[in-house]
VOKOLZA-155605 format. One record per residue: y negated, z negated, x negated of N, C-alpha, C in turn; residue number from 0. Coordinates in steps of 0.05 Angstrom, whole numbers, always signed. Example, Ala and Ser with C-alpha at 12.3 -4.5 7.8 and 13.67 -1.06 7.14 Angstrom:
<rs>
<r <+114; -156; -264>; <+90; -156; -246>; <+66; -156; -264>; 0>
<r <+45; -142; -257>; <+21; -143; -273>; <-1; -157; -258>; 1>
</rs>
This chain:
<rs>
<r <-3549; -1194; -2876>; <-3567; -1214; -2884>; <-3566; -1224; -2912>; 0>
<r <-3587; -1224; -2927>; <-3586; -1227; -2956>; <-3580; -1253; -2962>; 1>
<r <-3560; -1256; -2981>; <-3549; -1284; -2991>; <-3566; -1292; -3013>; 2>
<r <-3577; -1316; -3011>; <-3591; -1326; -3036>; <-3575; -1346; -3055>; 3>
<r <-3580; -1342; -3076>; <-3565; -1355; -3099>; <-3580; -1383; -3101>; 4>
<r <-3565; -1404; -3098>; <-3576; -1429; -3106>; <-3579; -1434; -3135>; 5>
<r <-3603; -1438; -3147>; <-3613; -1437; -3172>; <-3594; -1464; -3189>; 6>
<r <-3591; -1483; -3171>; <-3579; -1507; -3181>; <-3546; -1504; -3189>; 7>
<r <-3537; -1483; -3181>; <-3510; -1476; -3188>; <-3507; -1457; -3212>; 8>
<r <-3530; -1449; -3225>; <-3527; -1433; -3249>; <-3522; -1448; -3269>; 9>
<r <-3499; -1439; -3283>; <-3493; -1456; -3312>; <-3511; -1447; -3332>; 10>
<r <-3514; -1464; -3351>; <-3528; -1454; -3376>; <-3512; -1439; -3395>; 11>
<r <-3524; -1419; -3410>; <-3511; -1402; -3425>; <-3512; -1414; -3454>; 12>
<r <-3492; -1414; -3465>; <-3498; -1427; -3496>; <-3508; -1408; -3513>; 13>
<r <-3502; -1380; -3507>; <-3512; -1361; -3521>; <-3540; -1357; -3525>; 14>
<r <-3555; -1368; -3503>; <-3583; -1369; -3502>; <-3595; -1396; -3508>; 15>
<r <-3578; -1410; -3520>; <-3587; -1442; -3526>; <-3596; -1458; -3504>; 16>
<r <-3587; -1455; -3478>; <-3600; -1465; -3455>; <-3592; -1493; -3455>; 17>
<r <-3611; -1512; -3449>; <-3608; -1541; -3443>; <-3630; -1546; -3422>; 18>
<r <-3622; -1549; -3397>; <-3640; -1553; -3376>; <-3651; -1584; -3373>; 19>
<r <-3675; -1584; -3369>; <-3685; -1612; -3368>; <-3678; -1622; -3337>; 20>
<r <-3668; -1644; -3338>; <-3659; -1658; -3310>; <-3669; -1684; -3307>; 21>
<r <-3682; -1699; -3325>; <-3694; -1725; -3320>; <-3720; -1724; -3310>; 22>
<r <-3724; -1733; -3285>; <-3749; -1734; -3268>; <-3768; -1753; -3282>; 23>
<r <-3762; -1772; -3296>; <-3782; -1793; -3308>; <-3793; -1778; -3333>; 24>
<r <-3776; -1762; -3347>; <-3788; -1747; -3370>; <-3804; -1729; -3362>; 25>
<r <-3802; -1715; -3338>; <-3820; -1695; -3325>; <-3848; -1710; -3319>; 26>
<r <-3846; -1729; -3306>; <-3870; -1743; -3300>; <-3888; -1751; -3325>; 27>
<r <-3872; -1757; -3346>; <-3889; -1762; -3370>; <-3900; -1735; -3383>; 28>
<r <-3889; -1715; -3381>; <-3900; -1687; -3384>; <-3920; -1677; -3368>; 29>
<r <-3917; -1688; -3346>; <-3938; -1682; -3326>; <-3965; -1692; -3331>; 30>
<r <-3966; -1712; -3349>; <-3995; -1725; -3355>; <-4003; -1708; -3376>; 31>
<r <-3990; -1691; -3390>; <-4003; -1674; -3414>; <-4010; -1647; -3402>; 32>
<r <-4004; -1641; -3378>; <-4013; -1614; -3365>; <-4040; -1617; -3357>; 33>
<r <-4061; -1605; -3371>; <-4085; -1607; -3361>; <-4096; -1577; -3362>; 34>
<r <-4106; -1571; -3336>; <-4117; -1544; -3335>; <-4137; -1539; -3313>; 35>
<r <-4151; -1519; -3310>; <-4171; -1512; -3288>; <-4167; -1488; -3273>; 36>
<r <-4182; -1479; -3258>; <-4181; -1455; -3246>; <-4188; -1430; -3262>; 37>
<r <-4194; -1436; -3285>; <-4197; -1412; -3305>; <-4177; -1413; -3328>; 38>
<r <-4156; -1428; -3324>; <-4133; -1431; -3343>; <-4110; -1407; -3337>; 39>
<r <-4106; -1398; -3357>; <-4076; -1383; -3358>; <-4054; -1395; -3369>; 40>
<r <-4035; -1402; -3351>; <-4014; -1422; -3363>; <-3987; -1400; -3367>; 41>
<r <-3976; -1402; -3389>; <-3952; -1387; -3398>; <-3928; -1410; -3400>; 42>
<r <-3906; -1407; -3388>; <-3885; -1424; -3394>; <-3862; -1404; -3405>; 43>
<r <-3854; -1415; -3429>; <-3830; -1404; -3443>; <-3807; -1413; -3436>; 44>
<r <-3787; -1398; -3423>; <-3760; -1407; -3414>; <-3761; -1429; -3396>; 45>
<r <-3770; -1419; -3372>; <-3772; -1440; -3348>; <-3746; -1449; -3338>; 46>
<r <-3726; -1431; -3344>; <-3696; -1441; -3334>; <-3696; -1445; -3302>; 47>
<r <-3691; -1466; -3294>; <-3687; -1468; -3266>; <-3713; -1479; -3250>; 48>
<r <-3735; -1478; -3267>; <-3760; -1486; -3257>; <-3771; -1516; -3255>; 49>
<r <-3754; -1532; -3271>; <-3756; -1560; -3266>; <-3791; -1568; -3279>; 50>
<r <-3799; -1556; -3299>; <-3824; -1562; -3306>; <-3844; -1546; -3292>; 51>
<r <-3836; -1518; -3282>; <-3851; -1503; -3269>; <-3863; -1516; -3245>; 52>
<r <-3848; -1533; -3228>; <-3856; -1545; -3206>; <-3884; -1566; -3210>; 53>
<r <-3881; -1573; -3238>; <-3906; -1592; -3240>; <-3926; -1574; -3248>; 54>
<r <-3925; -1551; -3263>; <-3949; -1532; -3271>; <-3958; -1522; -3243>; 55>
<r <-3942; -1518; -3223>; <-3950; -1505; -3198>; <-3971; -1525; -3186>; 56>
<r <-3970; -1549; -3187>; <-3984; -1565; -3172>; <-4015; -1572; -3187>; 57>
<r <-4017; -1558; -3211>; <-4047; -1561; -3223>; <-4062; -1536; -3215>; 58>
<r <-4088; -1537; -3223>; <-4106; -1516; -3217>; <-4101; -1494; -3242>; 59>
<r <-4099; -1469; -3234>; <-4097; -1444; -3252>; <-4103; -1419; -3242>; 60>
<r <-4110; -1402; -3260>; <-4117; -1374; -3254>; <-4092; -1356; -3246>; 61>
<r <-4073; -1357; -3269>; <-4051; -1345; -3270>; <-4027; -1363; -3283>; 62>
<r <-4005; -1360; -3274>; <-3982; -1370; -3287>; <-3960; -1349; -3293>; 63>
<r <-3953; -1344; -3318>; <-3932; -1327; -3327>; <-3909; -1344; -3337>; 64>
<r <-3887; -1334; -3325>; <-3862; -1349; -3330>; <-3843; -1326; -3348>; 65>
<r <-3839; -1332; -3372>; <-3827; -1313; -3389>; <-3796; -1324; -3391>; 66>
<r <-3780; -1309; -3377>; <-3753; -1314; -3382>; <-3732; -1291; -3389>; 67>
<r <-3712; -1296; -3408>; <-3693; -1273; -3414>; <-3666; -1274; -3396>; 68>
<r <-3658; -1294; -3386>; <-3635; -1296; -3369>; <-3637; -1280; -3345>; 69>
<r <-3621; -1258; -3339>; <-3619; -1242; -3316>; <-3617; -1255; -3292>; 70>
<r <-3599; -1278; -3290>; <-3594; -1294; -3265>; <-3616; -1311; -3259>; 71>
<r <-3627; -1320; -3277>; <-3649; -1342; -3273>; <-3673; -1325; -3266>; 72>
<r <-3679; -1302; -3277>; <-3700; -1284; -3269>; <-3702; -1280; -3237>; 73>
<r <-3677; -1269; -3231>; <-3670; -1264; -3205>; <-3678; -1288; -3186>; 74>
<r <-3666; -1311; -3190>; <-3673; -1331; -3170>; <-3701; -1343; -3172>; 75>
<r <-3715; -1342; -3199>; <-3743; -1347; -3200>; <-3761; -1329; -3184>; 76>
<r <-3756; -1302; -3185>; <-3770; -1283; -3168>; <-3768; -1288; -3138>; 77>
<r <-3742; -1297; -3131>; <-3737; -1304; -3103>; <-3753; -1326; -3094>; 78>
<r <-3755; -1347; -3110>; <-3762; -1370; -3108>; <-3796; -1374; -3105>; 79>
<r <-3807; -1357; -3119>; <-3835; -1354; -3122>; <-3846; -1327; -3115>; 80>
<r <-3833; -1317; -3096>; <-3842; -1288; -3086>; <-3868; -1290; -3073>; 81>
<r <-3874; -1310; -3060>; <-3899; -1310; -3042>; <-3921; -1324; -3056>; 82>
<r <-3919; -1328; -3080>; <-3945; -1339; -3099>; <-3955; -1312; -3110>; 83>
<r <-3981; -1307; -3107>; <-3993; -1284; -3117>; <-4001; -1285; -3143>; 84>
<r <-4007; -1310; -3152>; <-4015; -1315; -3180>; <-3994; -1323; -3200>; 85>
<r <-3969; -1323; -3194>; <-3947; -1327; -3208>; <-3932; -1301; -3217>; 86>
<r <-3928; -1298; -3244>; <-3915; -1270; -3253>; <-3889; -1280; -3268>; 87>
<r <-3867; -1271; -3256>; <-3843; -1277; -3274>; <-3839; -1254; -3291>; 88>
<r <-3836; -1254; -3319>; <-3833; -1234; -3337>; <-3808; -1237; -3348>; 89>
<r <-3792; -1213; -3343>; <-3758; -1215; -3352>; <-3762; -1200; -3381>; 90>
<r <-3766; -1215; -3398>; <-3768; -1211; -3426>; <-3758; -1231; -3449>; 91>
<r <-3752; -1223; -3471>; <-3747; -1244; -3490>; <-3771; -1255; -3503>; 92>
<r <-3777; -1277; -3505>; <-3803; -1288; -3516>; <-3808; -1280; -3548>; 93>
<r <-3788; -1276; -3559>; <-3790; -1262; -3587>; <-3802; -1236; -3591>; 94>
<r <-3798; -1219; -3572>; <-3805; -1190; -3570>; <-3828; -1184; -3548>; 95>
<r <-3838; -1206; -3534>; <-3857; -1201; -3516>; <-3883; -1197; -3527>; 96>
<r <-3900; -1180; -3520>; <-3925; -1171; -3532>; <-3947; -1187; -3521>; 97>
<r <-3957; -1208; -3533>; <-3979; -1230; -3521>; <-4006; -1218; -3531>; 98>
<r <-4011; -1196; -3542>; <-4034; -1185; -3553>; <-4059; -1185; -3528>; 99>
<r <-4047; -1178; -3502>; <-4067; -1170; -3480>; <-4080; -1199; -3475>; 100>
<r <-4069; -1219; -3484>; <-4084; -1246; -3480>; <-4110; -1251; -3499>; 101>
<r <-4108; -1236; -3519>; <-4128; -1241; -3541>; <-4157; -1236; -3530>; 102>
<r <-4156; -1219; -3511>; <-4181; -1207; -3497>; <-4194; -1225; -3476>; 103>
<r <-4177; -1243; -3465>; <-4184; -1256; -3444>; <-4206; -1278; -3449>; 104>
<r <-4226; -1282; -3436>; <-4243; -1306; -3438>; <-4232; -1334; -3424>; 105>
<r <-4208; -1333; -3412>; <-4200; -1356; -3399>; <-4182; -1373; -3419>; 106>
<r <-4180; -1396; -3414>; <-4163; -1416; -3433>; <-4135; -1408; -3427>; 107>
<r <-4119; -1401; -3449>; <-4092; -1397; -3450>; <-4072; -1422; -3460>; 108>
<r <-4059; -1434; -3446>; <-4044; -1458; -3451>; <-4013; -1448; -3450>; 109>
<r <-3998; -1457; -3468>; <-3970; -1447; -3471>; <-3953; -1473; -3470>; 110>
<r <-3931; -1472; -3452>; <-3914; -1494; -3447>; <-3887; -1484; -3452>; 111>
<r <-3868; -1502; -3463>; <-3842; -1491; -3465>; <-3821; -1512; -3476>; 112>
<r <-3797; -1514; -3459>; <-3775; -1524; -3475>; <-3759; -1503; -3486>; 113>
<r <-3768; -1498; -3515>; <-3758; -1475; -3527>; <-3729; -1483; -3537>; 114>
<r <-3714; -1461; -3534>; <-3683; -1465; -3545>; <-3687; -1470; -3574>; 115>
<r <-3673; -1495; -3581>; <-3674; -1502; -3610>; <-3663; -1479; -3629>; 116>
<r <-3649; -1463; -3627>; <-3640; -1437; -3642>; <-3660; -1421; -3649>; 117>
<r <-3683; -1419; -3634>; <-3701; -1399; -3638>; <-3730; -1412; -3637>; 118>
<r <-3732; -1435; -3639>; <-3758; -1452; -3642>; <-3776; -1446; -3663>; 119>
<r <-3767; -1449; -3687>; <-3778; -1444; -3711>; <-3789; -1415; -3710>; 120>
<r <-3770; -1398; -3709>; <-3777; -1370; -3708>; <-3798; -1361; -3693>; 121>
<r <-3799; -1372; -3665>; <-3815; -1359; -3647>; <-3844; -1376; -3653>; 122>
<r <-3846; -1399; -3664>; <-3870; -1412; -3669>; <-3883; -1396; -3695>; 123>
<r <-3870; -1392; -3712>; <-3879; -1377; -3739>; <-3889; -1348; -3726>; 124>
<r <-3874; -1336; -3709>; <-3884; -1309; -3700>; <-3913; -1309; -3687>; 125>
<r <-3916; -1328; -3671>; <-3940; -1334; -3658>; <-3965; -1339; -3678>; 126>
<r <-3958; -1354; -3699>; <-3981; -1362; -3718>; <-3984; -1342; -3741>; 127>
<r <-3967; -1323; -3738>; <-3973; -1302; -3759>; <-3992; -1279; -3751>; 128>
<r <-4002; -1281; -3727>; <-4021; -1260; -3720>; <-4047; -1254; -3737>; 129>
<r <-4051; -1232; -3744>; <-4071; -1226; -3763>; <-4101; -1235; -3749>; 130>
<r <-4101; -1231; -3721>; <-4123; -1242; -3711>; <-4125; -1272; -3709>; 131>
<r <-4144; -1286; -3719>; <-4139; -1316; -3714>; <-4170; -1327; -3710>; 132>
<r <-4170; -1346; -3690>; <-4150; -1360; -3673>; <-4135; -1335; -3658>; 133>
<r <-4110; -1343; -3651>; <-4096; -1323; -3635>; <-4098; -1325; -3605>; 134>
<r <-4079; -1317; -3588>; <-4079; -1314; -3561>; <-4081; -1340; -3547>; 135>
<r <-4075; -1361; -3560>; <-4072; -1387; -3548>; <-4093; -1408; -3552>; 136>
<r <-4097; -1426; -3534>; <-4120; -1442; -3539>; <-4100; -1473; -3545>; 137>
<r <-4082; -1474; -3530>; <-4067; -1497; -3538>; <-4035; -1492; -3530>; 138>
<r <-4016; -1505; -3542>; <-3991; -1503; -3537>; <-3975; -1531; -3537>; 139>
<r <-3960; -1536; -3518>; <-3944; -1559; -3515>; <-3913; -1549; -3516>; 140>
<r <-3899; -1555; -3539>; <-3873; -1544; -3542>; <-3851; -1567; -3549>; 141>
<r <-3828; -1560; -3543>; <-3805; -1577; -3549>; <-3790; -1566; -3575>; 142>
<r <-3782; -1585; -3591>; <-3770; -1578; -3613>; <-3747; -1598; -3621>; 143>
<r <-3724; -1592; -3635>; <-3707; -1608; -3644>; <-3719; -1629; -3663>; 144>
<r <-3713; -1654; -3665>; <-3730; -1676; -3674>; <-3731; -1672; -3704>; 145>
<r <-3709; -1663; -3718>; <-3710; -1656; -3745>; <-3731; -1634; -3756>; 146>
<r <-3731; -1613; -3738>; <-3754; -1595; -3741>; <-3781; -1603; -3736>; 147>
<r <-3786; -1620; -3711>; <-3809; -1630; -3709>; <-3821; -1651; -3732>; 148>
<r <-3803; -1665; -3742>; <-3809; -1682; -3766>; <-3819; -1665; -3787>; 149>
<r <-3810; -1646; -3792>; <-3819; -1625; -3817>; <-3845; -1614; -3810>; 150>
<r <-3849; -1603; -3783>; <-3877; -1595; -3777>; <-3898; -1610; -3780>; 151>
<r <-3894; -1638; -3775>; <-3917; -1656; -3777>; <-3918; -1674; -3803>; 152>
<r <-3902; -1669; -3819>; <-3901; -1684; -3842>; <-3925; -1682; -3860>; 153>
<r <-3932; -1699; -3872>; <-3957; -1701; -3890>; <-3943; -1696; -3922>; 154>
<r <-3964; -1687; -3934>; <-3957; -1683; -3964>; <-3950; -1711; -3978>; 155>
<r <-3934; -1707; -3997>; <-3922; -1732; -4011>; <-3899; -1744; -3998>; 156>
<r <-3887; -1730; -3976>; <-3862; -1740; -3962>; <-3840; -1720; -3967>; 157>
<r <-3817; -1729; -3965>; <-3794; -1714; -3969>; <-3790; -1691; -3947>; 158>
<r <-3802; -1696; -3924>; <-3797; -1678; -3898>; <-3819; -1655; -3902>; 159>
<r <-3837; -1657; -3919>; <-3860; -1640; -3919>; <-3851; -1617; -3935>; 160>
<r <-3854; -1590; -3924>; <-3846; -1567; -3941>; <-3861; -1541; -3930>; 161>
<r <-3847; -1519; -3934>; <-3858; -1495; -3924>; <-3868; -1495; -3900>; 162>
<r <-3851; -1501; -3881>; <-3857; -1501; -3849>; <-3885; -1523; -3847>; 163>
<r <-3884; -1543; -3856>; <-3907; -1560; -3851>; <-3935; -1549; -3860>; 164>
<r <-3935; -1533; -3884>; <-3957; -1524; -3893>; <-3965; -1499; -3875>; 165>
<r <-3946; -1482; -3871>; <-3949; -1457; -3851>; <-3965; -1466; -3828>; 166>
<r <-3955; -1483; -3812>; <-3965; -1487; -3785>; <-3984; -1507; -3786>; 167>
<r <-3993; -1523; -3803>; <-4016; -1541; -3810>; <-4038; -1524; -3819>; 168>
<r <-4034; -1503; -3830>; <-4054; -1483; -3840>; <-4069; -1468; -3815>; 169>
<r <-4052; -1471; -3795>; <-4061; -1455; -3769>; <-4073; -1472; -3746>; 170>
<r <-4063; -1495; -3746>; <-4063; -1511; -3722>; <-4063; -1545; -3731>; 171>
<r <-4077; -1554; -3716>; <-4076; -1589; -3713>; <-4052; -1593; -3695>; 172>
<r <-4034; -1611; -3704>; <-4010; -1619; -3692>; <-4007; -1644; -3684>; 173>
<r <-3996; -1652; -3661>; <-3990; -1681; -3658>; <-3966; -1686; -3642>; 174>
<r <-3954; -1706; -3645>; <-3933; -1711; -3628>; <-3938; -1723; -3601>; 175>
<r <-3930; -1718; -3577>; <-3937; -1727; -3554>; <-3918; -1741; -3541>; 176>
<r <-3889; -1733; -3545>; <-3868; -1746; -3528>; <-3842; -1743; -3545>; 177>
<r <-3827; -1763; -3543>; <-3796; -1762; -3552>; <-3780; -1751; -3528>; 178>
<r <-3761; -1736; -3535>; <-3746; -1722; -3512>; <-3713; -1727; -3524>; 179>
<r <-3703; -1752; -3512>; <-3677; -1757; -3523>; <-3659; -1737; -3508>; 180>
<r <-3637; -1735; -3524>; <-3616; -1716; -3512>; <-3607; -1720; -3484>; 181>
<r <-3607; -1745; -3476>; <-3599; -1750; -3449>; <-3615; -1739; -3426>; 182>
<r <-3634; -1727; -3431>; <-3653; -1716; -3409>; <-3647; -1689; -3404>; 183>
<r <-3625; -1678; -3421>; <-3617; -1649; -3417>; <-3589; -1645; -3404>; 184>
<r <-3586; -1622; -3390>; <-3560; -1616; -3381>; <-3556; -1588; -3392>; 185>
<r <-3533; -1580; -3410>; <-3516; -1601; -3421>; <-3534; -1616; -3443>; 186>
<r <-3520; -1640; -3446>; <-3533; -1657; -3466>; <-3527; -1644; -3496>; 187>
<r <-3548; -1637; -3512>; <-3545; -1628; -3539>; <-3536; -1655; -3555>; 188>
<r <-3530; -1643; -3583>; <-3518; -1660; -3601>; <-3546; -1678; -3612>; 189>
<r <-3567; -1663; -3612>; <-3591; -1677; -3625>; <-3614; -1686; -3605>; 190>
<r <-3633; -1701; -3613>; <-3658; -1710; -3595>; <-3678; -1688; -3595>; 191>
<r <-3699; -1684; -3581>; <-3720; -1671; -3582>; <-3746; -1685; -3584>; 192>
<r <-3766; -1670; -3589>; <-3794; -1681; -3595>; <-3813; -1659; -3580>; 193>
<r <-3832; -1668; -3566>; <-3853; -1652; -3557>; <-3879; -1652; -3572>; 194>
<r <-3886; -1634; -3582>; <-3912; -1629; -3600>; <-3930; -1614; -3584>; 195>
<r <-3958; -1622; -3594>; <-3981; -1606; -3584>; <-3998; -1593; -3607>; 196>
<r <-4002; -1566; -3603>; <-4013; -1549; -3625>; <-4040; -1539; -3611>; 197>
<r <-4065; -1540; -3627>; <-4090; -1530; -3622>; <-4097; -1512; -3648>; 198>
<r <-4107; -1487; -3643>; <-4115; -1472; -3669>; <-4138; -1488; -3681>; 199>
<r <-4138; -1483; -3710>; <-4161; -1488; -3725>; <-4174; -1464; -3742>; 200>
<r <-4198; -1464; -3749>; <-4209; -1447; -3763>; <-4210; -1452; -3793>; 201>
<r <-4207; -1471; -3803>; <-4205; -1482; -3829>; <-4200; -1463; -3851>; 202>
<r <-4176; -1449; -3846>; <-4164; -1428; -3862>; <-4160; -1404; -3852>; 203>
<r <-4177; -1394; -3833>; <-4172; -1369; -3818>; <-4176; -1347; -3834>; 204>
<r <-4187; -1345; -3860>; <-4193; -1326; -3874>; <-4169; -1321; -3896>; 205>
<r <-4149; -1340; -3897>; <-4126; -1332; -3916>; <-4106; -1316; -3905>; 206>
<r <-4093; -1300; -3925>; <-4072; -1283; -3920>; <-4046; -1298; -3911>; 207>
<r <-4038; -1302; -3885>; <-4017; -1318; -3878>; <-3990; -1309; -3892>; 208>
<r <-3985; -1281; -3895>; <-3963; -1270; -3909>; <-3959; -1282; -3939>; 209>
<r <-3985; -1283; -3952>; <-3984; -1289; -3979>; <-3977; -1318; -3981>; 210>
<r <-3989; -1331; -3962>; <-3984; -1361; -3962>; <-3957; -1369; -3960>; 211>
<r <-3939; -1351; -3943>; <-3913; -1356; -3941>; <-3899; -1350; -3961>; 212>
<r <-3905; -1326; -3977>; <-3896; -1323; -4004>; <-3896; -1339; -4025>; 213>
<r <-3918; -1352; -4027>; <-3924; -1375; -4047>; <-3908; -1400; -4040>; 214>
<r <-3909; -1404; -4016>; <-3893; -1429; -4007>; <-3865; -1425; -4011>; 215>
<r <-3852; -1402; -4009>; <-3822; -1398; -4018>; <-3820; -1403; -4045>; 216>
<r <-3838; -1395; -4058>; <-3834; -1398; -4091>; <-3837; -1428; -4094>; 217>
<r <-3859; -1442; -4083>; <-3863; -1465; -4092>; <-3839; -1485; -4086>; 218>
<r <-3831; -1480; -4060>; <-3807; -1500; -4048>; <-3778; -1489; -4054>; 219>
<r <-3778; -1471; -4072>; <-3753; -1457; -4080>; <-3732; -1478; -4095>; 220>
<r <-3748; -1496; -4105>; <-3731; -1519; -4121>; <-3749; -1544; -4118>; 221>
<r <-3748; -1563; -4098>; <-3767; -1583; -4094>; <-3769; -1604; -4119>; 222>
<r <-3747; -1605; -4132>; <-3749; -1623; -4156>; <-3762; -1613; -4178>; 223>
<r <-3763; -1589; -4181>; <-3780; -1578; -4202>; <-3812; -1583; -4198>; 224>
<r <-3824; -1583; -4225>; <-3853; -1583; -4221>; <-3864; -1555; -4215>; 225>
<r <-3889; -1555; -4206>; <-3898; -1532; -4199>; <-3906; -1511; -4221>; 226>
<r <-3908; -1522; -4244>; <-3913; -1506; -4272>; <-3884; -1490; -4272>; 227>
<r <-3864; -1498; -4258>; <-3841; -1480; -4263>; <-3834; -1464; -4240>; 228>
<r <-3839; -1474; -4212>; <-3838; -1460; -4190>; <-3862; -1437; -4186>; 229>
<r <-3885; -1446; -4197>; <-3907; -1426; -4194>; <-3918; -1420; -4218>; 230>
<r <-3895; -1409; -4235>; <-3905; -1400; -4264>; <-3925; -1377; -4261>; 231>
<r <-3922; -1357; -4244>; <-3943; -1337; -4244>; <-3967; -1343; -4238>; 232>
<r <-3969; -1371; -4223>; <-3999; -1374; -4217>; <-4013; -1399; -4233>; 233>
<r <-3998; -1400; -4256>; <-4013; -1425; -4272>; <-4039; -1424; -4281>; 234>
<r <-4045; -1401; -4286>; <-4078; -1396; -4290>; <-4090; -1401; -4267>; 235>
<r <-4083; -1398; -4244>; <-4099; -1404; -4221>; <-4097; -1433; -4214>; 236>
<r <-4079; -1446; -4218>; <-4074; -1476; -4218>; <-4094; -1490; -4231>; 237>
<r <-4100; -1480; -4259>; <-4116; -1495; -4279>; <-4146; -1489; -4267>; 238>
<r <-4150; -1464; -4255>; <-4173; -1461; -4246>; <-4182; -1477; -4223>; 239>
<r <-4161; -1483; -4211>; <-4169; -1503; -4184>; <-4165; -1530; -4190>; 240>
<r <-4160; -1533; -4218>; <-4159; -1564; -4226>; <-4133; -1580; -4211>; 241>
<r <-4114; -1561; -4209>; <-4087; -1575; -4192>; <-4069; -1582; -4218>; 242>
<r <-4062; -1605; -4219>; <-4045; -1612; -4239>; <-4016; -1604; -4239>; 243>
<r <-4007; -1584; -4260>; <-3985; -1569; -4258>; <-3961; -1587; -4261>; 244>
<r <-3964; -1610; -4267>; <-3939; -1629; -4269>; <-3936; -1642; -4239>; 245>
<r <-3949; -1633; -4220>; <-3941; -1646; -4196>; <-3918; -1629; -4182>; 246>
<r <-3906; -1640; -4163>; <-3882; -1625; -4146>; <-3891; -1610; -4123>; 247>
<r <-3875; -1596; -4114>; <-3887; -1579; -4090>; <-3896; -1595; -4062>; 248>
<r <-3883; -1616; -4061>; <-3890; -1634; -4036>; <-3919; -1650; -4044>; 249>
<r <-3925; -1649; -4069>; <-3954; -1666; -4076>; <-3976; -1649; -4067>; 250>
<r <-3976; -1624; -4067>; <-3998; -1609; -4060>; <-4005; -1610; -4027>; 251>
<r <-4032; -1611; -4025>; <-4041; -1610; -3998>; <-4038; -1580; -3987>; 252>
<r <-4042; -1581; -3959>; <-4048; -1558; -3945>; <-4072; -1542; -3955>; 253>
<r <-4093; -1555; -3961>; <-4117; -1546; -3973>; <-4113; -1533; -3999>; 254>
<r <-4094; -1548; -4016>; <-4088; -1537; -4046>; <-4075; -1512; -4040>; 255>
<r <-4056; -1505; -4022>; <-4044; -1484; -4024>; <-4059; -1461; -4012>; 256>
<r <-4075; -1463; -3994>; <-4093; -1449; -3982>; <-4112; -1436; -4002>; 257>
<r <-4122; -1455; -4018>; <-4142; -1449; -4040>; <-4129; -1433; -4059>; 258>
<r <-4103; -1437; -4065>; <-4090; -1420; -4083>; <-4089; -1392; -4074>; 259>
<r <-4081; -1390; -4048>; <-4075; -1364; -4037>; <-4100; -1344; -4038>; 260>
<r <-4125; -1359; -4033>; <-4151; -1346; -4033>; <-4156; -1330; -4061>; 261>
<r <-4146; -1342; -4083>; <-4144; -1332; -4108>; <-4128; -1313; -4115>; 262>
<r <-4110; -1307; -4102>; <-4088; -1288; -4109>; <-4097; -1259; -4100>; 263>
<r <-4092; -1242; -4119>; <-4104; -1213; -4109>; <-4080; -1199; -4091>; 264>
</rs>
């Protein structure tokens, strides 16, 4: 007789940055932001023990993909959902998984994820760097460390506004939807989290995302310096765009940076 492994007995792996959501009140709040239809393709990154998955399963959807790297969790998730024909457990690293097949679908793709804090920024930047834009997703609802979330949603003229803010806001409209205090997780992390919603925008779809990243690295290499010093190579373009070269990097808007990229050969 096959012995089933109790998913609740699986311990989190520090090497994978695992922190499982255990607070039902928080999950009920998240549930209010799960909006889908029978034409939706849902993707959950790092389902873990399936806490959020249970709420996704209660919604209408065409397909649900669960992308999990942990060997033991994959085994138990496959056992748990083996009778569900439209639920697919993918045993892969979210950083290396190929999402391109979703570019061709006419269905609405929504991504959910309690992302490990140690890879969240890298994963988000990877998704946004797709040459085809808008990319494979129509909406993403993702968890980030509070400090990172604050940088993502920061406006220009603020101390938290930087390279990450511009990169992400050039691709998506972003808004905060929930606080995720450390107390909702097991094990309890040292920092709080925030849930953000991302929706692709087309305002700057024609810019070279890689060049934008390069210019931002230069611009924010020394925040206290004026852009006439950090963007020396582009002073003639700043003049052409009528951007005051005595401004500091955080004073330029997302539009300013994107307009600059358009003029770079």
